[in-house]
TISE-181241 format. One line per field, with one value per residue (C-alpha): residue number from 1; residue in one letter; x negated, y, z negated. Coordinates in Angstrom, 1 decimal. Example, Ala and Ser with C-alpha at 12.3 -4.5 7.8 and 13.67 -1.06 7.14 Angstrom:
<kelos>
seq	1,2
type	A,S
px	-12.3,-13.7
py	-4.5,-1.1
pz	-7.8,-7.1
</kelos>
This chain:
<kelos>
seq	1,2,3,4,5,6,7,8,9,10,11,12,13,14,15,16,17,18,19,20,21,22,23,24,25,26,27,28,29,30,31,32,33,34,35,36,37,38,39,40,41,42,43,44,45,46,47,48,49,50,51,52,53,54,55,56,57,58,59,60,61,62,63,64,65,66,67,68,69,70,71,72,73,74,75,76,77,78,79,80,81,82,83,84,85,86,87,88,89,90,91,92,93,94,95,96,97,98,99,100,101,102,103,104,105,106,107,108,109,110,111,112,113,114,115,116,117,118,119,120,121,122,123,124,125,126,127,128,129,130,131,132,133,134,135,136,137,138,139,140,141,142,143,144,145,146,147,148,149,150,151,152,153,154,155,156,157,158,159,160,161,162,163,164,165,166,167,168,169,170,171,172,173,174,175,176,177,178,179,180,181,182,183,184,185,186,187,188,189,190,191,192,193,194,195,196,197,198,199,200,201,202,203,204,205,206,207,208,209,210,211,212,213,214,215,216,217,218,219,220,221,222,223,224,225,226,227,228,229,230,231,232,233,234,235,236,237,238,239,240,241,242,243,244,245,246,247,248,249,250,251,252,253,254,255,256,257,258,259,260,261,262,263,264,265,266,267,268,269,270,271,272,273,274,275,276,277,278,279,280,281,282,283,284,285,286,287,288,289,290,291,292,293,294,295,296,297,298,299,300,301,302
type	X,X,X,X,X,X,X,X,X,X,X,X,X,X,X,X,X,X,X,X,X,X,X,X,X,X,X,X,X,X,X,X,X,X,X,X,X,X,X,X,X,X,X,X,X,X,X,X,X,X,X,X,X,X,X,X,X,X,X,X,X,X,X,X,X,X,X,X,X,X,X,X,X,X,X,X,X,X,X,X,X,X,X,X,X,X,X,X,X,X,X,X,X,X,X,X,X,X,X,X,X,X,X,X,X,X,X,X,X,X,X,X,X,X,X,X,X,X,X,X,X,X,X,X,X,X,X,X,X,X,X,X,X,X,X,X,X,X,X,X,X,X,X,X,X,X,X,X,X,X,X,X,X,X,X,X,X,X,X,X,X,X,X,X,X,X,X,X,X,X,X,X,X,X,X,X,X,X,X,X,X,X,X,X,X,X,X,X,X,X,X,X,X,X,X,X,X,X,X,X,X,X,X,X,X,X,X,X,X,X,X,X,X,X,X,X,X,X,X,X,X,X,X,X,X,X,X,X,X,X,X,X,X,X,X,X,X,X,X,X,X,X,X,X,X,X,X,X,X,X,X,X,X,X,X,X,X,X,X,X,X,X,X,X,X,X,X,X,X,X,X,X,X,X,X,X,X,X,X,X,X,X,X,X,X,X,X,X,X,X,X,X,X,X,X,X,X,X,X,X,X,X
px	0.0,-1.3,-1.9,0.6,3.2,2.3,2.7,5.9,8.1,6.7,7.3,10.9,12.0,12.1,14.8,17.3,19.2,19.8,23.3,21.7,22.9,20.6,19.7,20.0,18.5,20.7,18.0,17.9,19.7,22.8,23.7,26.9,25.9,28.2,29.1,28.5,24.9,24.2,23.4,23.4,20.3,18.6,17.1,20.5,20.7,24.6,26.2,29.9,31.9,35.3,38.0,40.4,37.7,36.8,40.4,40.7,37.6,38.8,42.1,40.0,37.9,41.0,42.3,39.1,36.4,33.0,31.6,28.1,26.2,24.6,20.8,19.4,16.1,15.4,15.0,13.8,17.5,19.9,19.6,19.5,21.2,18.9,21.7,25.5,26.7,30.0,30.7,29.7,32.0,34.8,34.4,34.7,37.8,39.3,38.7,36.1,33.9,31.0,29.5,27.4,23.9,20.4,17.6,14.4,11.3,10.8,8.7,10.1,8.8,10.4,13.7,13.7,13.1,15.4,18.3,17.5,17.2,20.2,22.5,21.2,21.6,25.1,26.0,27.4,26.1,27.5,25.3,23.8,23.0,21.5,19.3,18.0,17.3,15.3,13.3,12.7,11.4,9.0,7.8,7.7,6.4,4.4,6.5,6.7,10.0,9.1,8.5,11.8,13.5,12.1,12.8,16.5,17.2,17.9,16.5,13.8,15.9,18.7,16.3,14.9,18.3,19.8,16.8,17.1,20.6,18.8,17.8,21.4,22.7,24.0,27.6,27.4,25.9,28.8,31.2,29.4,29.2,33.0,33.7,35.2,32.6,30.9,27.2,28.1,29.9,27.1,24.0,24.2,24.2,20.5,19.6,20.8,18.0,20.1,22.0,24.8,25.4,25.5,28.2,30.3,30.0,30.9,34.0,35.0,34.5,36.8,39.4,39.7,39.0,36.2,34.7,30.9,30.6,32.7,30.5,27.4,29.2,29.9,26.2,25.1,27.4,26.2,22.5,23.1,21.9,24.6,24.8,24.3,26.8,25.4,27.6,28.2,29.0,32.6,32.8,31.5,33.8,36.8,35.8,35.5,39.0,40.6,39.2,40.3,43.9,44.1,43.0,45.7,48.4,47.5,47.5,50.6,52.7,53.7,52.3,49.4,47.7,44.4,43.8,40.2,39.5,36.4,36.9,39.8,41.5,45.0,46.5,50.0,51.9,55.4,58.4,62.0,64.0,63.9,63.3,60.4,58.9,59.2,57.4,54.5,54.3,54.2,51.3,49.4,49.7,49.1,45.4,45.9,48.3,45.9,43.2,45.5,46.7,43.2,41.8,40.8,41.7,38.8,39.1,37.5,35.7,35.0
py	0.0,3.4,6.1,8.3,5.6,5.3,9.0,9.3,7.9,10.3,13.4,12.3,12.3,16.0,15.8,14.2,15.6,13.7,12.9,11.2,13.5,14.8,18.4,21.2,24.5,27.5,29.4,26.9,28.0,26.1,25.6,24.5,21.6,19.8,16.5,14.6,15.8,13.9,10.3,8.1,7.4,4.4,3.5,3.6,0.6,0.6,-1.8,-1.2,1.9,1.5,2.8,3.7,5.8,7.5,8.3,9.9,12.0,13.0,14.3,16.2,17.7,18.9,20.6,22.1,21.7,20.3,21.5,20.2,20.3,17.2,17.0,16.2,16.1,17.1,14.5,14.9,15.2,16.2,15.5,12.4,12.2,12.1,12.2,12.6,9.9,9.4,13.1,13.0,10.0,11.5,14.9,13.0,11.2,14.6,15.9,18.5,19.4,20.9,20.2,22.3,20.9,21.7,20.9,19.4,17.8,14.2,11.3,7.8,6.7,9.6,9.0,5.4,6.1,9.0,6.9,4.0,6.1,8.3,5.4,3.4,6.4,7.1,3.4,3.4,0.0,-3.5,-5.8,-7.5,-4.1,-3.0,-6.2,-5.5,-1.9,-2.8,-5.3,-2.6,-0.2,-2.8,-4.1,-0.8,1.5,-0.9,-0.3,-2.8,-3.9,-1.8,1.2,0.7,0.4,3.6,5.5,4.5,4.3,0.6,-2.2,-4.4,-7.5,-6.0,-5.3,-8.9,-10.6,-8.6,-9.3,-13.0,-13.0,-12.8,-16.5,-17.6,-19.3,-16.7,-17.9,-17.3,-13.9,-13.0,-14.0,-11.6,-8.8,-9.0,-9.0,-12.6,-13.7,-11.5,-11.4,-13.4,-16.1,-16.7,-16.3,-19.9,-21.1,-20.0,-23.2,-25.3,-25.5,-27.0,-24.4,-26.9,-27.5,-23.8,-23.3,-26.2,-25.1,-21.5,-22.8,-24.6,-21.5,-19.5,-22.2,-22.9,-19.2,-20.2,-17.7,-17.1,-19.4,-22.1,-21.6,-22.4,-25.6,-26.6,-26.2,-28.2,-31.1,-31.0,-31.1,-34.1,-37.4,-39.9,-42.6,-46.1,-48.5,-51.9,-54.8,-56.0,-59.7,-58.8,-57.1,-60.1,-62.5,-60.3,-60.4,-64.2,-64.6,-62.4,-64.6,-67.8,-66.3,-65.5,-69.1,-70.5,-68.2,-69.3,-73.0,-73.0,-70.4,-68.7,-66.2,-67.3,-65.5,-66.5,-65.2,-65.7,-65.8,-66.0,-69.6,-70.8,-69.6,-69.9,-70.5,-69.3,-70.7,-69.3,-71.2,-70.2,-73.3,-77.1,-77.7,-75.1,-77.0,-80.3,-78.7,-77.5,-81.0,-82.5,-80.2,-80.6,-84.4,-84.9,-85.5,-88.1,-90.1,-90.1,-91.5,-94.3,-95.1,-95.5,-97.6,-101.1,-104.0,-106.2,-110.0,-112.3,-115.3,-118.5
pz	0.0,0.9,-1.7,0.1,-0.4,-4.0,-4.7,-2.7,-5.4,-8.1,-5.8,-5.0,-8.6,-8.5,-5.7,-7.8,-10.8,-13.9,-12.7,-9.7,-7.0,-4.3,-5.0,-2.5,-3.5,-3.4,-1.6,1.3,4.4,5.3,9.0,10.6,12.8,15.4,13.9,17.1,17.1,13.9,13.7,10.6,8.6,10.1,6.7,5.0,2.7,2.4,4.8,3.9,3.4,1.7,4.2,1.4,-0.3,2.9,3.6,0.2,0.7,4.2,2.6,0.0,2.8,4.7,1.6,0.1,2.8,2.2,-1.2,-0.8,2.5,3.9,4.4,7.9,9.6,13.2,15.9,19.5,20.3,17.6,13.9,11.6,8.2,5.2,2.5,2.5,4.9,3.2,3.6,7.2,8.0,6.0,7.9,11.2,9.8,8.8,12.4,11.7,14.6,12.5,9.1,6.8,6.6,5.2,7.6,6.1,7.4,6.1,7.2,7.8,4.5,2.7,4.5,3.4,-0.3,-0.5,1.1,-1.4,-4.5,-3.7,-3.2,-6.2,-8.5,-7.3,-7.7,-4.1,-3.3,-3.8,-5.8,-2.8,-1.2,-4.6,-4.7,-1.1,-2.0,-5.0,-3.0,-0.3,-2.9,-4.2,-0.8,1.1,-1.6,-3.7,-6.8,-9.7,-11.3,-14.3,-12.0,-10.2,-13.6,-14.9,-11.7,-11.7,-15.5,-15.4,-17.5,-16.0,-16.6,-14.6,-11.7,-11.9,-12.1,-9.3,-7.0,-7.7,-6.1,-2.8,-3.4,-3.0,0.1,2.7,2.4,-1.4,-0.9,1.4,-1.4,-3.7,-1.1,-0.5,-4.2,-4.2,-6.8,-9.4,-10.4,-13.6,-11.8,-9.2,-11.5,-12.7,-9.0,-8.9,-10.9,-7.9,-5.3,-2.6,-0.7,0.2,-3.5,-4.1,-1.6,-2.9,-6.5,-5.3,-3.6,-6.8,-8.9,-6.5,-6.2,-10.0,-10.9,-13.3,-15.6,-15.8,-18.8,-17.0,-13.9,-16.1,-17.4,-13.7,-12.8,-15.7,-14.7,-11.1,-12.3,-14.5,-12.8,-12.2,-14.9,-13.6,-15.2,-16.2,-16.1,-19.8,-20.6,-21.2,-17.7,-16.1,-18.0,-17.1,-13.4,-13.6,-15.2,-12.6,-9.8,-11.6,-11.9,-8.3,-7.4,-9.7,-8.3,-4.8,-5.7,-7.8,-6.2,-9.4,-11.9,-14.0,-16.9,-18.4,-21.9,-23.0,-26.7,-28.8,-29.8,-27.6,-24.5,-23.0,-19.5,-19.0,-16.1,-15.4,-14.1,-13.5,-13.4,-14.0,-10.3,-10.4,-13.5,-11.6,-8.6,-10.8,-12.4,-9.0,-8.0,-11.3,-11.4,-7.7,-8.1,-10.8,-8.6,-5.7,-7.8,-9.1,-5.5,-4.1,-7.0,-5.8,-8.2,-9.2,-8.8,-11.3,-9.8,-11.7
</kelos>
């Protein structure tokens, strides 16, 4: 990181008031610039602008005008916004042809940090845009998490936890960006390395409307290895009894129950009439009669 980039953040602190608004000096000349001659800030970190909020601001502009000028820088043709994109968009929506502006000279690096810091201090970004802005401040200007925290008046843990959201699966990030899931609901998903698991867990959280604490419990359950059930002697015995019952039912044509016990067991065979009982006796004694019929009498010889 260049020395210029390092010093940039310190100098820009003077451009923002304690309330976080971008300061415009009363002594600076304000110029009415055609709205169509201004293009948005190419370094703007905000991706979404709430239509309802813009409509309300447009109504206010129609009634009271623009109370604070936007800040622009010159380009080869026209101007580029430095700060005040919501006012510029609302002014277009309100049907204004020109907008009051202060013209300043800024480098691309200064443009980037001004856009990031202004939006972060105004809390205009959703949490994913906020995370991207923190990362850009760190990567492009060589700031540490502590330095970003001090600059913006946030805790270091907030900075760190917000940046970690960028490790979520893109689909989960989209849920957060749209406001479908909160930061508290998705933070436990960071413990899941597999993105497919993250998405499935996020869908469950949405479907069942789980709280942040319930989302933590869900992730713990997902991370637990499946328990391998070992067959116990009683389970093996039960399986054998069921198979024996099925064989007897098929052979006898009636309901059969086997009741195993510790010392003795029982076999219950159902019958529904005397004829049914005789049929069962015929089946059960059939093998005995066959043995008797095939027996060969022995002759004694003298």
